[in-house]
Backbone bond lengths (Angstrom), bond angles and torsions (degrees), N, CA, C in turn:
res aa  C-N    CA-C-N  psi(-1)  N-CA   C-N-CA  omega(-1)  CA-C   N-CA-C  phi
1 M - - - 1.607 - - 1.480 110.60 -
2 E 1.247 121.47 -27.71 1.470 126.58 178.59 1.456 110.77 -56.99
3 S 1.374 115.11 -33.04 1.504 120.74 -172.59 1.648 108.52 -88.28
4 Q 1.302 114.23 -5.50 1.599 115.93 179.39 1.489 105.55 -80.80
5 N 1.407 109.75 142.96 1.501 114.85 175.29 1.517 108.69 -90.60
6 L 1.346 118.82 85.54 1.448 128.66 178.12 1.572 105.22 -99.16
7 A 1.391 109.57 107.82 1.416 116.82 -178.86 1.612 114.28 -67.24
8 D 1.276 114.50 128.34 1.413 117.88 174.08 1.492 112.55 76.89
9 F 1.305 118.20 14.53 1.574 121.68 -173.87 1.418 106.21 -90.04
10 P 1.355 111.97 129.08 1.588 117.16 178.80 1.499 108.62 -66.89
11 R 1.394 114.90 131.60 1.496 115.11 174.82 1.564 106.98 -112.97
12 P 1.316 119.05 166.52 1.556 126.99 -12.00 1.478 115.25 -59.68
13 V 1.299 113.54 156.91 1.493 115.89 -179.07 1.615 111.86 -95.81
14 H 1.361 113.99 -11.38 1.441 113.81 178.46 1.527 111.05 -62.58
15 H 1.314 113.90 141.50 1.551 127.66 171.52 1.530 102.84 64.51
16 R 1.382 121.57 39.59 1.448 122.14 178.52 1.469 104.97 -130.82
17 I 1.327 120.00 157.50 1.452 124.87 159.18 1.392 113.86 -103.12
18 P 1.392 117.57 127.65 1.471 111.72 -168.18 1.504 119.73 -60.36
19 N 1.346 118.48 150.82 1.518 120.21 -178.03 1.555 109.26 -113.95
20 F 1.370 112.80 123.49 1.433 122.17 -175.31 1.611 109.16 -133.06
21 K 1.374 113.51 117.79 1.551 113.41 177.07 1.508 107.29 -136.13
22 S 1.382 116.23 146.74 1.362 120.35 178.30 1.606 107.99 -150.77
23 K 1.328 117.89 72.96 1.432 124.27 176.04 1.650 108.50 58.91
24 K 1.364 117.46 35.95 1.299 120.60 179.12 1.582 108.37 -112.93
25 T 1.330 116.84 148.17 1.522 117.26 176.95 1.605 104.07 -73.29
26 L 1.216 115.13 123.89 1.505 122.56 -172.87 1.572 108.52 -105.64
27 L 1.448 115.28 124.58 1.451 117.23 170.02 1.502 106.25 -112.51
28 V 1.309 113.61 132.40 1.546 114.64 178.43 1.537 109.68 -121.13
29 P 1.242 120.09 141.80 1.412 120.63 -179.83 1.527 114.44 -72.74
30 T 1.269 121.19 142.94 1.361 121.82 180.00 1.465 113.37 -73.05
31 P 1.362 122.14 144.16 1.369 117.83 -174.49 1.613 118.01 -58.03
32 R 1.254 112.07 125.41 1.439 122.46 -176.54 1.526 112.99 50.43
33 L 1.402 112.98 27.92 1.432 120.70 173.97 1.565 114.22 50.13
34 R 1.335 111.88 34.77 1.473 119.44 -172.05 1.565 111.45 -75.50
35 T 1.435 117.11 -34.05 1.441 119.03 -177.90 1.594 112.02 -121.79
36 G 1.337 118.55 17.52 1.347 119.75 177.98 1.495 111.58 148.91
37 L 1.360 121.65 -178.45 1.411 126.53 -179.64 1.572 109.18 -72.86
38 F 1.403 112.99 -71.46 1.475 116.43 -178.57 1.494 108.40 -150.49
39 N 1.302 112.93 164.01 1.507 123.38 -179.11 1.538 111.65 -114.62
40 K 1.300 119.92 142.53 1.442 122.09 176.88 1.503 112.71 -93.92
41 I 1.332 115.22 116.66 1.526 120.52 -178.69 1.594 107.45 -73.68
42 T 1.284 111.98 129.29 1.392 112.85 173.73 1.558 109.44 -133.37
43 P 1.326 116.75 93.31 1.460 122.41 179.82 1.538 111.56 -55.98
44 P 1.305 120.66 144.18 1.467 126.05 179.23 1.417 109.97 -62.65
45 P 1.409 124.83 151.22 1.475 127.64 -178.63 1.542 107.83 -61.87
46 G 1.254 112.55 133.22 1.534 119.58 -179.70 1.552 113.73 71.86
47 A 1.302 118.84 32.84 1.307 126.95 -177.37 1.483 106.72 -63.74
48 T 1.355 118.43 135.12 1.492 124.49 169.35 1.484 112.27 -81.44
49 K 1.365 112.11 170.55 1.420 116.94 -178.51 1.477 109.88 -59.50
50 D 1.364 119.25 -38.41 1.420 117.23 -179.73 1.461 113.80 -65.01
51 I 1.354 117.18 -37.58 1.512 120.90 177.39 1.474 106.01 -62.25
52 L 1.344 119.22 -50.42 1.536 121.79 -178.72 1.578 114.05 -54.18
53 R 1.519 114.81 -38.43 1.405 117.83 173.77 1.340 109.53 -62.42
54 K 1.353 122.87 -46.52 1.475 125.73 -174.83 1.708 109.81 -66.61
55 C 1.322 113.33 -18.06 1.441 110.58 -178.42 1.582 109.04 -75.89
56 A 1.359 112.39 -16.09 1.525 117.24 -171.41 1.558 104.21 -93.14
57 T 1.357 122.40 5.40 1.401 126.55 -176.52 1.627 108.45 -102.38
58 S 1.302 115.45 166.51 1.475 115.25 174.29 1.427 110.51 -67.14
59 Q 1.238 121.34 -26.86 1.545 123.61 178.31 1.532 107.64 -74.42
60 G 1.247 116.21 -34.85 1.611 120.05 171.89 1.386 113.92 -64.69
61 V 1.274 121.14 -37.98 1.457 129.56 174.02 1.553 109.93 -52.43
62 R 1.360 108.53 -50.67 1.534 118.80 -172.37 1.428 105.53 -68.16
63 N 1.384 120.74 -40.81 1.512 121.82 -173.53 1.529 118.50 -87.67
64 Y 1.360 112.48 -26.76 1.408 117.81 -164.89 1.571 109.67 -122.89
65 S 1.385 120.43 23.81 1.447 117.96 -177.93 1.553 110.60 -143.35
66 T 1.347 110.87 160.90 1.464 122.67 -178.42 1.584 105.59 -124.27
67 P 1.313 111.28 140.83 1.447 113.59 176.38 1.517 114.57 -65.27
68 V 1.377 116.82 151.35 1.464 119.58 178.22 1.498 104.10 -112.83
69 G 1.257 127.58 121.25 1.297 126.93 -173.46 1.670 111.17 -97.07
70 L 1.379 117.56 175.14 1.444 122.99 -173.00 1.590 104.30 -64.74
71 D 1.272 123.22 -28.61 1.388 123.85 -176.33 1.579 111.97 -90.06
72 S 1.199 120.31 6.05 1.464 120.94 -176.91 1.465 118.64 -65.13
73 R 1.305 119.74 -14.33 1.469 124.16 176.18 1.548 104.04 55.34
74 V 1.322 126.90 32.20 1.508 126.51 178.57 1.604 103.43 -75.22
75 L 1.316 111.82 145.58 1.546 118.55 165.60 1.411 107.95 -112.55
76 V 1.322 116.67 129.73 1.495 119.45 174.67 1.478 112.35 -97.81
77 D 1.232 116.66 128.19 1.579 118.75 -179.54 1.437 114.28 -87.92
78 L 1.336 118.90 -25.97 1.449 125.90 177.90 1.360 119.09 -145.18
79 V 1.398 121.49 131.89 1.352 123.51 -176.45 1.580 107.83 -109.44
80 V 1.222 119.19 128.25 1.501 120.78 176.29 1.529 110.66 -116.78
81 V 1.183 119.79 123.17 1.564 122.15 -179.07 1.456 107.82 -128.55
82 G 1.374 108.97 145.88 1.473 118.98 172.21 1.599 115.50 -71.23
83 S 1.169 117.52 160.98 1.531 121.30 178.93 1.505 109.38 -144.42
84 V 1.184 119.27 147.94 1.468 127.74 162.51 1.481 115.17 -82.62
85 A 1.409 112.34 -41.41 1.409 116.55 170.34 1.576 106.09 -154.75
86 V 1.300 117.99 163.20 1.417 122.15 -168.18 1.538 106.60 -160.42
87 S 1.397 118.86 139.69 1.471 121.81 176.88 1.429 114.08 -102.18
88 E 1.340 117.28 158.41 1.481 119.57 176.00 1.445 114.04 -59.66
89 K 1.287 123.20 -14.76 1.429 125.00 178.51 1.552 107.91 -87.79
90 G 1.211 119.31 0.20 1.473 122.09 179.33 1.494 120.10 93.57
91 W 1.319 116.33 2.52 1.483 116.96 178.23 1.464 112.37 -85.29
92 R 1.264 122.75 133.89 1.385 131.11 -173.87 1.492 114.53 -116.61
93 I 1.286 116.47 157.54 1.619 126.49 170.35 1.487 102.66 -129.00
94 G 1.303 111.53 128.71 1.469 120.40 171.83 1.546 109.67 -97.34
95 K 1.337 114.05 -155.73 1.427 120.35 -175.64 1.623 110.33 -80.61
96 G 1.218 114.09 -4.19 1.520 122.11 -179.77 1.450 115.54 90.74
97 E 1.300 118.11 6.13 1.600 115.96 -177.68 1.516 108.00 -97.60
98 G 1.284 118.70 -9.04 1.460 121.27 176.73 1.438 120.98 75.60
99 Y 1.329 120.22 12.98 1.430 126.41 -178.68 1.423 113.52 -64.41
100 A 1.362 120.49 -48.09 1.407 124.64 179.89 1.532 114.78 -57.26
101 D 1.371 113.21 -43.81 1.403 124.01 177.10 1.474 111.43 -59.23
102 L 1.361 118.01 -46.89 1.352 127.15 -171.41 1.622 107.44 -73.37
103 E 1.336 116.54 -38.94 1.458 124.18 -178.84 1.559 101.49 -61.58
104 Y 1.271 119.77 -49.24 1.535 121.99 -168.74 1.669 106.06 -70.54
105 A 1.375 116.17 -37.05 1.327 120.55 177.93 1.639 109.47 -64.90
106 M 1.288 114.77 -39.07 1.540 117.45 177.32 1.482 111.21 -65.95
107 M 1.316 118.18 -35.61 1.438 125.52 176.15 1.557 113.70 -65.09
108 V 1.278 114.11 -35.79 1.439 119.17 174.16 1.531 108.26 -70.45
109 S 1.286 121.83 -42.31 1.399 125.93 -175.52 1.685 112.02 -63.18
110 M 1.342 111.30 -33.42 1.459 120.88 -178.70 1.563 109.98 -91.46
111 G 1.379 117.40 1.21 1.460 120.57 177.26 1.522 113.86 75.49
112 A 1.386 117.38 21.42 1.463 122.28 -175.11 1.480 108.30 -82.74
113 V 1.323 123.95 -34.02 1.399 129.62 -175.13 1.639 108.41 -129.26
114 S 1.199 119.56 162.50 1.487 131.50 170.47 1.380 114.04 -131.03
115 Q 1.225 118.10 178.50 1.504 124.98 177.90 1.606 109.69 -63.94
116 G 1.355 116.31 -22.60 1.430 116.85 -175.87 1.567 108.58 -93.63
117 T 1.333 122.02 -5.13 1.443 122.13 172.26 1.432 111.92 -65.94
118 P 1.423 115.44 117.44 1.494 118.17 179.77 1.525 113.29 -59.31
119 V 1.289 124.58 138.89 1.323 127.89 167.77 1.500 114.91 -111.85
120 V 1.383 120.87 131.74 1.479 124.93 -166.27 1.581 105.23 -123.60
121 T 1.238 114.17 147.93 1.552 112.96 168.00 1.520 102.64 -137.86
122 I 1.381 110.35 148.85 1.476 118.27 -178.11 1.513 107.62 -116.07
123 V 1.332 120.68 120.54 1.406 122.46 -172.42 1.637 104.82 -142.85
124 H 1.393 111.50 167.99 1.444 117.95 165.08 1.486 115.08 -77.89
125 D 1.325 122.31 156.39 1.408 121.66 176.41 1.550 115.17 -55.75
126 C 1.170 116.37 -36.22 1.475 118.58 172.61 1.498 117.73 -63.31
127 Q 1.272 122.04 -9.63 1.473 122.44 -178.83 1.552 107.94 -101.35
128 V 1.327 115.77 1.89 1.566 118.97 176.12 1.559 103.15 -92.59
129 I 1.389 113.52 105.53 1.508 115.16 -178.40 1.589 103.23 -134.29
130 D 1.383 115.61 176.36 1.396 121.25 169.94 1.388 115.31 -80.24
131 I 1.266 119.33 135.46 1.528 123.02 -174.20 1.462 107.47 -130.36
132 P 1.321 117.55 121.58 1.583 121.23 -177.03 1.550 107.60 -63.11
133 E 1.305 116.57 141.84 1.400 122.73 -173.74 1.608 105.97 -71.65
134 A 1.342 114.68 -21.51 1.355 119.48 -172.93 1.547 110.49 -70.70
135 L 1.364 114.86 -13.19 1.543 117.48 174.49 1.472 112.84 -80.38
136 L 1.361 118.87 -12.24 1.418 121.04 -174.30 1.517 111.75 -89.96
137 E 1.395 115.72 138.68 1.384 123.34 172.69 1.502 114.49 -114.16
138 D 1.342 118.35 167.30 1.495 121.53 -174.71 1.487 112.42 -56.02
139 H 1.342 119.84 -32.42 1.458 118.89 -176.39 1.505 113.34 -86.51
140 D 1.355 122.78 -1.01 1.369 129.17 -177.41 1.580 113.46 -73.45
141 L 1.328 117.53 130.33 1.383 119.38 -179.29 1.505 108.57 -87.66
142 T 1.351 110.47 140.06 1.540 122.14 176.88 1.418 109.80 -102.85
143 V 1.288 124.66 166.87 1.512 130.31 177.07 1.509 106.66 -124.87
144 D 1.428 106.13 150.97 1.489 120.03 176.87 1.441 114.80 -97.79
145 Y 1.341 116.99 -21.78 1.449 117.44 -176.40 1.507 105.24 -144.61
146 I 1.351 115.54 141.45 1.484 122.21 171.84 1.428 114.22 -118.66
147 L 1.300 123.63 124.33 1.355 121.85 -175.41 1.650 104.37 -113.81
148 T 1.307 113.94 130.41 1.353 126.77 179.82 1.532 112.58 -124.42
149 P 1.395 122.94 162.92 1.493 116.40 175.91 1.515 116.71 -53.62
150 T 1.407 115.43 -25.78 1.467 117.56 -177.05 1.573 113.17 -109.48
151 R 1.263 120.26 -21.63 1.465 123.52 -166.84 1.474 114.62 -135.62
152 V 1.485 116.78 147.97 1.330 121.20 159.95 1.509 109.32 -115.76
153 I 1.457 107.93 123.02 1.406 112.24 -171.70 1.513 114.17 -110.66
154 A 1.360 120.56 112.56 1.438 115.65 179.84 1.515 103.89 -89.37
155 T 1.364 115.70 120.65 1.468 121.96 -169.90 1.584 112.25 -79.18
156 G 1.345 112.88 -18.21 1.549 110.30 -173.46 1.559 115.83 51.77
157 C 1.267 117.64 28.04 1.499 125.11 -175.48 1.580 106.56 -64.01
158 E 1.450 116.74 127.78 1.409 116.79 179.37 1.500 105.33 -112.40
159 R 1.174 119.12 3.69 1.581 118.81 174.39 1.422 108.28 -65.84
160 P 1.334 122.22 129.19 1.380 129.47 -172.49 1.742 106.03 -65.48
161 K 1.359 114.33 139.34 1.526 118.12 173.59 1.449 106.58 -83.21
162 P 1.414 113.03 162.77 1.521 114.80 -178.66 1.616 109.95 -56.62
163 T 1.344 109.72 144.30 1.541 115.67 177.07 1.490 116.14 -99.48
164 G 1.297 109.34 13.24 1.515 112.91 -177.56 1.600 106.61 148.98
165 I 1.310 114.95 -174.76 1.406 115.56 -178.39 1.416 113.91 -82.46
166 L 1.385 121.20 132.62 1.374 128.53 174.93 1.640 104.72 -83.81
167 W 1.162 124.96 93.31 1.420 124.81 -174.24 1.496 109.43 -62.94
168 C 1.305 116.41 -33.38 1.478 116.40 -176.14 1.534 111.90 -67.77
169 K 1.431 114.51 -8.35 1.476 116.37 174.87 1.498 111.20 -96.04
170 I 1.342 119.01 -3.81 1.392 121.37 -177.60 1.478 111.46 -99.20
171 S 1.354 113.58 123.98 1.468 118.43 178.67 1.545 115.12 -81.12
172 C 1.343 115.99 159.71 1.539 117.70 176.11 1.527 111.57 -59.00
173 E 1.344 117.27 -35.00 1.349 126.04 176.56 1.557 114.51 -52.56
174 V 1.351 112.54 -52.25 1.444 121.27 179.19 1.409 110.12 -67.05
175 M 1.482 118.96 -40.15 1.478 121.50 -178.99 1.460 106.08 -61.35
176 G 1.299 122.57 -37.41 1.480 121.46 -176.42 1.527 113.98 -66.57
177 K 1.349 116.02 -27.90 1.426 121.79 -175.09 1.505 113.59 -84.82
178 I 1.329 120.36 -16.92 1.489 123.61 -166.67 1.581 103.55 -125.81
179 P 1.380 114.16 96.48 1.446 121.71 178.45 1.634 111.49 -52.36
180 I 1.302 109.42 -46.82 1.469 113.59 -168.97 1.595 109.32 -74.32
181 L 1.306 118.77 -17.27 1.398 123.08 176.74 1.505 105.10 -72.02
182 R 1.324 121.31 -41.30 1.407 128.42 176.49 1.577 109.48 -52.49
183 S 1.382 107.89 -52.63 1.402 116.66 -173.67 1.517 107.21 -58.33
184 L 1.308 118.59 -46.75 1.477 118.09 -178.96 1.415 114.62 -70.85
185 R 1.269 120.35 -32.41 1.424 125.37 168.58 1.523 116.84 -52.73
186 Y 1.363 111.23 -42.23 1.462 122.87 175.05 1.524 112.33 -58.12
187 R 1.330 110.80 -48.40 1.609 116.85 -178.16 1.416 104.72 -67.00
188 E 1.256 122.71 -46.47 1.480 115.19 -178.34 1.469 120.54 -71.24
189 R 1.283 115.49 -20.91 1.484 122.34 166.34 1.501 110.77 -67.43
190 Q 1.414 118.64 -42.74 1.326 121.67 179.15 1.579 111.89 -61.43
191 A 1.385 115.88 -31.97 1.388 124.61 -175.43 1.624 107.45 -80.79
192 G 1.289 121.72 -0.76 1.422 125.07 -179.26 1.473 115.81 85.57
193 K 1.293 120.28 17.22 1.463 123.50 177.86 1.506 114.43 -84.88
194 D 1.281 117.14 150.23 1.509 124.81 174.89 1.589 106.40 -68.67
195 V 1.212 115.79 111.32 1.569 121.23 178.17 1.476 112.16 -114.20
196 S 1.405 121.69 18.04 1.338 123.85 176.19 1.557 118.53 -55.17
197 L 1.260 115.63 125.93 1.437 120.54 -177.05 1.630 115.39 -79.37
198 Q 1.287 115.89 163.57 1.413 114.85 -177.93 1.562 117.67 -61.22
199 D 1.275 114.43 -37.73 1.553 120.92 -176.58 1.479 107.33 -124.27
200 E 1.195 123.52 31.27 1.545 124.15 175.50 1.418 112.73 -78.73
201 P 1.338 121.89 135.35 1.370 123.37 -176.93 1.489 106.93 -64.17
202 R 1.271 120.03 143.38 1.484 123.63 -172.66 1.551 112.64 -66.69
203 H 1.245 119.91 -30.42 1.469 124.51 -176.85 1.476 108.45 -71.72
204 L 1.418 118.21 -14.23 1.449 116.70 -177.07 1.489 110.08 -92.16
205 L 1.451 117.31 -16.37 1.403 117.27 -175.39 1.439 120.17 -72.67
206 G 1.279 118.40 -27.63 1.553 124.60 -173.72 1.484 107.97 -72.66
207 T 1.366 113.97 175.58 1.500 124.70 175.79 1.479 106.74 -129.35
208 G 1.281 115.96 18.45 1.523 117.22 -179.70 1.565 110.22 -95.52
209 S 1.216 118.56 -125.72 1.477 122.41 -166.20 1.587 112.14 -72.59
210 Q 1.296 116.27 -21.69 1.522 118.60 177.03 1.460 111.17 -76.12
211 Q 1.338 122.53 74.98 1.483 127.86 178.64 1.504 110.11 -108.11
212 P 1.351 118.34 143.27 1.416 121.23 175.88 1.454 116.51 -61.45
213 P 1.282 125.41 149.28 1.459 123.72 -171.95 1.468 111.09 -62.55
214 P 1.329 120.46 148.86 1.449 120.38 -171.28 1.607 108.75 -74.27
215 L 1.328 113.01 150.14 1.429 116.29 179.04 1.528 110.66 -101.33
216 S 1.204 116.97 131.20 1.524 125.60 -172.84 1.629 113.19 -75.09
217 T 1.104 121.12 141.16 1.477 127.53 172.61 1.480 110.19 -109.67
218 V 1.274 117.52 127.30 1.525 118.32 179.38 1.484 102.66 -127.26
219 R 1.429 107.53 158.96 1.448 118.04 -179.31 1.487 107.08 -102.74
220 R 1.418 110.66 119.88 1.482 114.09 179.24 1.542 106.28 -88.02
221 P 1.376 112.12 130.84 1.493 119.84 -175.50 1.563 104.48 -75.14
222 Q 1.380 105.78 147.35 1.492 114.86 178.31 1.485 110.80 -68.53
223 D 1.310 121.36 134.90 1.441 123.54 166.32 1.436 111.21 -99.01
224 P 1.342 124.19 117.81 1.441 124.46 -179.62 1.536 116.99 -66.71
225 H 1.397 114.86 -16.83 1.371 123.22 179.46 1.486 113.83 -86.05
226 Q 1.404 116.18 -14.89 1.434 119.88 -166.46 1.523 105.45 -83.31
227 P 1.329 123.94 143.34 1.499 121.79 -179.64 1.507 106.98 -75.43
228 E 1.352 109.63 161.64 1.445 117.51 -172.84 1.468 117.13 -63.42
229 S 1.368 117.92 -21.87 1.460 117.28 -178.52 1.500 109.31 -90.62
230 C 1.217 123.97 -0.45 1.473 128.54 176.39 1.476 109.13 84.24
231 S 1.276 119.77 136.05 1.512 123.06 177.73 1.497 114.97 -53.13
232 G 1.262 117.00 144.29 1.527 118.36 173.75 1.456 109.79 87.28
233 Q 1.371 125.03 -6.26 1.456 121.46 -177.43 1.569 108.83 -108.93
234 G 1.340 110.40 123.75 1.495 110.14 174.45 1.567 115.12 -75.76
235 E 1.366 109.52 -176.72 1.459 110.90 -177.08 1.601 112.97 -69.09
236 D 1.369 119.87 -15.39 1.459 118.10 177.95 1.433 106.95 -101.29
237 G 1.319 124.82 -0.93 1.436 126.45 176.56 1.457 108.16 82.75
238 P 1.414 114.52 156.70 1.491 119.73 -175.35 1.563 110.34 -79.16
239 S 1.245 113.74 137.37 1.463 117.81 178.27 1.454 113.12 -77.04
240 N 1.291 116.94 -2.22 1.536 118.37 174.39 1.455 119.59 -98.10
241 T 1.436 109.65 7.15 1.469 122.10 173.57 1.569 117.50 -100.81
242 V 1.206 124.10 133.12 1.456 129.87 178.87 1.525 109.33 -111.21
243 Y 1.319 108.40 129.98 1.541 119.16 -179.52 1.508 106.48 -93.13
244 I 1.279 115.05 131.91 1.480 122.03 173.28 1.583 103.13 -118.93
245 G 1.397 113.83 122.51 1.433 121.10 174.56 1.499 114.51 -123.13
246 N 1.360 112.78 176.64 1.467 122.96 177.39 1.573 109.64 65.80
247 L 1.316 118.59 29.33 1.377 118.96 176.24 1.603 112.50 -61.91
248 P 1.303 116.33 140.88 1.500 113.02 177.83 1.620 111.34 -58.04
249 R 1.273 120.82 154.96 1.378 125.29 -177.91 1.518 113.02 -63.13
250 D 1.362 115.02 -32.54 1.338 123.28 -178.55 1.527 112.95 -97.20
251 A 1.283 123.86 14.04 1.480 128.44 -170.31 1.585 103.70 -74.36
252 R 1.308 112.96 146.63 1.356 122.94 172.99 1.530 116.05 -108.25
253 V 1.341 123.64 146.35 1.406 121.68 -175.44 1.482 109.07 -62.28
254 S 1.392 117.21 -30.38 1.466 118.28 -175.81 1.545 112.81 -68.62
255 E 1.298 116.76 -28.57 1.518 126.58 172.06 1.584 107.95 -58.47
256 L 1.234 116.25 -51.53 1.430 121.84 -176.11 1.555 111.47 -65.74
257 K 1.423 113.53 -41.56 1.383 117.97 177.65 1.473 113.98 -66.38
258 K 1.281 120.95 -37.21 1.484 127.47 172.92 1.605 113.31 -58.41
259 A 1.341 111.60 -45.01 1.477 120.65 178.97 1.610 105.68 -64.18
260 L 1.292 118.02 -50.25 1.459 117.60 -177.65 1.482 112.03 -60.38
261 R 1.399 115.59 -38.23 1.446 114.04 178.21 1.522 112.63 -60.53
262 E 1.334 112.92 -52.99 1.492 116.26 -177.53 1.515 113.47 -61.70
263 L 1.354 118.90 -24.20 1.512 117.52 177.08 1.457 110.76 -89.91
264 G 1.319 124.18 0.84 1.462 126.71 -170.83 1.375 115.70 58.62
265 A 1.325 119.64 45.44 1.452 120.93 -174.30 1.607 105.93 -132.30
266 V 1.396 112.42 38.41 1.409 110.23 -177.52 1.491 112.71 -75.54
267 P 1.389 122.33 134.74 1.595 124.57 -170.92 1.638 96.97 -91.89
268 Q 1.341 105.36 176.98 1.471 115.19 171.65 1.471 111.35 -75.49
269 R 1.334 121.00 -32.08 1.427 125.04 176.44 1.423 110.90 -149.93
270 L 1.361 118.63 155.03 1.410 126.18 179.35 1.575 113.51 -121.75
271 T 1.169 122.23 122.06 1.437 122.95 171.50 1.572 108.67 -96.15
272 W 1.324 114.17 118.28 1.457 120.97 -179.02 1.430 114.25 -100.66
273 Q 1.202 124.22 119.41 1.516 131.55 171.93 1.492 116.14 -119.11
274 G 1.347 114.20 60.17 1.502 122.46 -165.33 1.559 105.51 -62.14
275 P 1.323 128.51 -38.65 1.500 127.02 -178.34 1.587 105.88 -64.29
276 K 1.233 121.82 -29.49 1.425 122.62 -177.52 1.564 109.57 -99.37
277 R 1.305 114.87 13.81 1.412 121.89 -178.86 1.495 120.71 42.95
278 R 1.309 106.62 48.81 1.484 113.82 178.49 1.543 113.76 -157.01
279 A 1.305 119.51 168.55 1.492 119.52 -177.02 1.547 103.21 -157.23
280 F 1.244 116.65 161.99 1.463 126.87 179.45 1.582 112.80 -131.19
281 L 1.312 107.02 132.32 1.481 114.69 -176.11 1.570 108.73 -110.43
282 H 1.199 112.86 124.05 1.596 118.38 -173.78 1.532 114.19 -108.54
283 Y 1.344 117.07 109.71 1.442 116.79 -173.81 1.430 106.61 -111.69
284 K 1.404 112.44 167.88 1.529 121.70 -170.45 1.513 108.24 -68.04
285 A 1.160 117.92 -38.83 1.532 120.15 -170.19 1.473 111.32 -131.41
286 P 1.288 118.80 151.06 1.582 117.59 174.02 1.467 113.57 -59.58
287 T 1.459 122.95 -37.17 1.369 118.96 179.60 1.564 112.64 -62.36
288 S 1.227 114.92 -32.39 1.523 118.47 -179.01 1.574 105.53 -68.92
289 A 1.356 113.99 -42.68 1.563 112.65 179.45 1.459 110.71 -64.11
290 Q 1.321 124.01 -35.24 1.371 127.23 -175.90 1.531 107.66 -67.48
291 Q 1.306 114.27 -41.58 1.571 120.31 -179.13 1.494 105.27 -64.65
292 A 1.259 117.74 -42.53 1.465 124.31 -179.51 1.548 113.56 -57.03
293 V 1.304 111.27 -42.40 1.488 117.29 177.31 1.417 110.01 -66.40
294 S 1.258 126.18 -39.60 1.536 130.13 -178.75 1.567 106.42 -65.51
295 C 1.342 111.14 -42.58 1.403 118.28 -171.29 1.456 114.01 -70.81
296 L 1.474 114.11 -33.34 1.478 121.60 -179.61 1.455 119.80 -88.61
297 Q 1.350 111.92 -1.65 1.535 116.82 -179.05 1.477 109.12 -58.51
298 G 1.409 117.65 127.00 1.461 118.72 179.74 1.461 112.62 89.19
299 L 1.353 117.56 5.28 1.461 116.66 -173.30 1.585 105.75 -73.34
300 R 1.456 112.33 143.48 1.375 121.82 -175.88 1.500 113.75 -124.80
301 L 1.359 114.41 135.24 1.497 114.04 169.73 1.527 108.30 -121.93
302 G 1.193 118.57 114.00 1.451 123.19 -169.67 1.563 109.44 68.76
303 A 1.384 117.12 -126.19 1.425 117.07 178.98 1.557 106.93 -100.72
304 A 1.275 127.35 9.62 1.390 129.35 179.97 1.445 112.73 -97.47
305 T 1.306 114.50 129.31 1.585 116.93 173.61 1.517 103.83 -97.17
306 L 1.366 108.90 125.14 1.491 120.65 -172.92 1.553 111.20 -68.48
307 K 1.268 115.36 158.08 1.443 117.14 173.83 1.569 105.09 -102.74
308 V 1.253 122.79 128.34 1.443 125.94 -171.02 1.589 104.45 -128.45
309 A 1.363 116.58 133.63 1.420 120.84 174.80 1.550 108.44 -167.03
310 L 1.297 113.83 156.41 1.498 116.58 166.03 1.428 108.61 -60.55
311 A 1.348 114.61 140.26 1.389 121.45 -177.74 1.666 115.73 -55.89
312 R 1.365 108.43 -33.37 1.478 115.29 177.06 1.617 112.09 -68.84
313 Q 1.330 109.88 -42.17 1.443 116.21 174.88 1.539 111.65 -57.73
314 Q 1.306 112.31 -49.82 1.441 117.55 -173.68 1.573 110.36 -63.23
315 K 1.325 116.95 -34.46 1.487 120.53 176.45 1.452 109.41 -61.73
316 A 1.283 125.08 -38.31 1.486 125.87 -178.65 1.531 108.39 -70.66
317 G 1.413 117.41 -31.07 1.478 117.56 -177.32 1.469 104.91 -73.20
318 D 1.397 118.01 -44.74 1.510 120.04 -177.76 1.553 114.73 -59.86
319 E 1.277 113.42 -33.84 1.522 118.96 -173.01 1.560 106.31 -73.39
320 T 1.306 121.68 -10.34 1.400 122.68 -177.57 1.572 111.02 -109.98
321 G 1.405 111.90 15.23 1.550 115.22 177.10 1.478 115.60 151.64
322 G 1.377 115.26 -1.16 1.397 114.22 -173.10 1.643 105.87 -113.47
323 R 1.469 120.12 -155.28 1.330 120.67 -176.79 1.552 102.24 -95.06
324 A 1.373 121.60 129.84 1.353 127.92 -173.41 1.458 114.61 -69.70
325 D 1.445 115.71 -25.10 1.494 120.58 179.26 1.495 111.87 -82.21
326 E 1.251 121.87 -8.54 1.542 123.44 -154.74 1.513 112.84 -73.25
327 P 1.376 118.42 -29.18 1.489 113.92 -175.99 1.560 109.28 -88.92
328 Y 1.249 118.94 4.17 1.520 120.15 -179.48 1.452 115.85 -110.89
329 P 1.303 117.72 132.60 1.448 118.15 179.26 1.539 106.59 -75.29
330 D 1.424 117.61 136.98 1.325 121.13 172.23 1.515 109.83 -81.37
331 C 1.236 119.14 179.14 1.456 123.25 -175.80 1.410 118.27 -103.43
332 H 1.338 114.21 18.42 1.454 124.05 -179.76 1.544 115.26 -119.49
333 S 1.423 111.89 19.49 1.447 117.90 -170.39 1.546 109.49 -102.21
334 A 1.248 111.14 170.40 1.454 120.50 178.05 1.654 103.72 -79.31
335 V 1.189 116.72 136.76 1.498 119.08 -177.49 1.601 107.53 -131.21
336 S 1.269 112.19 130.61 1.520 120.89 -178.91 1.502 106.72 -108.31
337 D 1.386 114.64 129.03 1.363 123.33 177.49 1.624 105.03 -95.36
338 L 1.389 114.49 103.16 1.383 116.38 -170.28 1.646 112.63 -90.29
């Protein structure tokens, strides 16, 4: 590949996935799906070639992209995946970690792609080899087109692509590393689908008598000497607090607690402000709060999609046109010690 004349291609090419853009809306997966499914790259107006190159880097993703949530209703017209090897029949081998297969399955689950969405891989001619079909499993993604420096190969692959996430192939370890996967699993469980994991203890799979112990809710008495913003909270709010908004008017704190348990996002404390249709989740560390925000994106109670953000981020949004007090719990609320 070093010998190929690829205009504007960042070198060296070793250990890289090729970057190609041409006035298209580009969605890129987040590294190892740690903070979500993918981000939308939005170059600044009048971006130079240097800026466009930077957009294709990890720094560019941080500076010029916005997260795409499960409720974005985005439709993907073309999927481009990397491959270690691929056959002319459309069977591919990745690095062995399964992220490309999982990303595709998640896009199917959120309605972003269908069986008719073309999948393309870009490789060197030497990466096109014969691959035994015996190596393929049901969750493996196949490709429709192969682009090399010398050929465009239409594979005509008839093997069905994944129709969603095969939860029986997902381990508890993987589930613990990918917050958005937990959120998607919660949704599919609510829809009545089988979401049993590969190595999940059997007594945790049912919805019968094996229920987690109830969480108690206590009423914290008002302290007349306590400042209105609550002790320990600075002017910008604690970054280890997560704001939950747009709660249904008839929502119960027990419903939110159940959802948090099932998503693996249980906080240390929960401040419930049901009449104001909001709640606040207090975590031990800012990193835990950020993971919870990613995990809870798209969370629904009843017909309502909840608004989820770090309290500090929500504060900034309110100052530009919302209610300035909204991201902070007042000191007259029900508090749950979780």
